[in-house]
N, C-alpha and C positions, 0 to 999 in steps of 0.2 A: 472168937473164931473166923477162923483165918479157911478160907475158898481154897481150894489152891485144883492142880491137872489128879493130882494122885487120889482125890478122891471123887466122880466123876456121877455119880448118883444126886450129893449135892448141888453138885455142881451145875447136873440139867435142871432138878430141880427148881436151884436161881437161877436157871436162864428160861426158866416156861414162867414164871415170872413175872420177874420181866420183858418179858414179850409180851405177856397180858395185861399188867401195867399198862407198857408204851404204849401198845395198839386200846386203851384205852381211852390215854390220854391223849393221843392226835387224833385220835374220833373226833371228844372232845373238841383240840380246836380246828381245825380245820373239815368238822362237817351241822357235827350241832346245832339242836336252832338257838337252843339259851348263849350259843359265840355270835350267831349272826351279825345282829350290829352293831359291837366291836370290831370282829371280823371284816365286817364291811368296810365300816371304815379309815380301822390301819391298813390297809389294801386302796382303798383309793387313794390316802394320803403317800400313802408309796409308792404310789403310781404313777398322781396325773399331774404334769408342769404344771408352772405359775400361767401359763396361757390361756389352764385349758387344756390344751390335751395330754397323751397319753404317754409313760418312757417304753420304748420298742427295749435300749436295754441298762446297761450300767448295773449296777450292784441290788437300788434300790429298786427299781423295777424286776430283779430277780428274788426278792422279798419276798412281795407281794404275787411270784407266780408259786413261791414253797407256802406260801399261807393256804391255800386249797389244795395241795399236795400231797395224801397222804404218804409217800411214801420220801419223799425230801426233808416234810416234818419229822417222821418218823426216828428217823436215826440218829436226828439230834436230840430229839427225847429221851430216844431209850443212849447217848452217850451221856445224857444230865443223871438214868434212873440209874447208871452205871459204874459213873465217877460217886453217886449218892454211896451203893451199899461200898467202893472201894474203903472211903469216907469211916464209913458207923463197921462196913467189917476188917477190912481188909481181903486184901488177894497176892498167893503169891509172888506176882510177878508180873512185870508189862503183859507178857503173854497171855497169860491168865484175864488181864485185864478188857486186853483184846477178844479173846478167843470170847468172854464173855455179852458185850458190845455188839461184837457183828454175827451173835449167834443170835441174840436178842433184837438188833435190826432184821436176823432173818423171818425171824418167827413174828415180829409185825410185821411189817410184810407179806408175808403170806395167808396174812389172817386176814387181814387191807385186803386180798385180791380177790 
C-alpha cells in the first residue's frame, strides 16, 4: 500500500497514528521515570566540561538541552517514524512524505502542550 495525497482519509489516519506514537515515544525519552537515570547521565556527559564546569554553547550543549525538550525530540521521533512508514509502505512522493512528517510533528506538539 502506498500512501498518497489522493487518499486523504488514509493519509489522515496515518498522520494521527504517527502523531500518537511520536507523542508516546517522545514522552518516554524526555519525561518518564523509567529513563530518569540514563537521561540524567547522558545530559551530564554531554554538558559537563573536563574541569567540572558546564558548556553553555556548542553542539553537545544543544544535545543536552534537547533531551529535556518535548518539541525538540518530537521533531526527530516523528521524522524517524515517517521514514519507517516510507520504507515499509511507501509514499507517492517527497511532498507527501514532508506533509506526513510535519503534520505528525504538529500533532505530537499539540499533545505535548
